[in-house]
C-alpha positions, 0 to 999 in steps of 0.5 A, spaced: 336 816 123 343 814 120 345 818 114 352 816 112 353 809 108 358 806 113 355 808 119 348 806 117 351 799 115 354 799 122 347 801 125 344 795 122 349 790 124 349 792 131 341 792 131 342 785 129 347 783 134 343 786 139 336 782 138 340 776 137 344 777 144 337 779 147 334 772 145 340 768 148 341 772 154 333 771 155 334 763 154 340 763 159 336 767 164 330 762 163 335 756 164 337 759 171 330 760 174 329 752 172 336 751 176 334 755 182 327 753 182 330 745 183 334 748 188 329 751 192 325 744 192 331 741 194 330 736 188 338 734 187 336 730 180 332 735 177 337 741 179 343 737 176 339 736 170 337 743 169 345 745 171 347 741 165 343 745 161 344 751 164 352 750 163 351 748 156 347 754 154 352 759 158 358 756 155 355 757 148 353 764 149 360 765 151 363 762 145 358 767 141 361 773 145 354 774 148 358 774 155 365 774 157 369 768 158 370 770 165 363 772 166 360 765 164 365 762 168 363 766 174 356 765 173 357 757 172 361 757 179 356 761 183 350 756 180 354 750 181 355 752 189 348 753 190 346 746 186 352 743 191 349 746 197 343 741 196 347 735 199 349 739 205 
């Protein structure tokens, strides 16, 4: 338990952020699984649609500060590479 007033407030704020970030990260991971399952089944149209949704979610998470901008870009790039690999 935090005793000092300013530390207690900081703890409350960080706890709120932790819960919100956890929710956003979970949503992004669920979306990634949908993309990967579409890629595994070689369904190009489903993979494209799922990737667009995934991309929007991860961009939103990066804007909120849940992911660093470069991390978000890296994750999107790797996922795009997998989606584009279906056509080969």
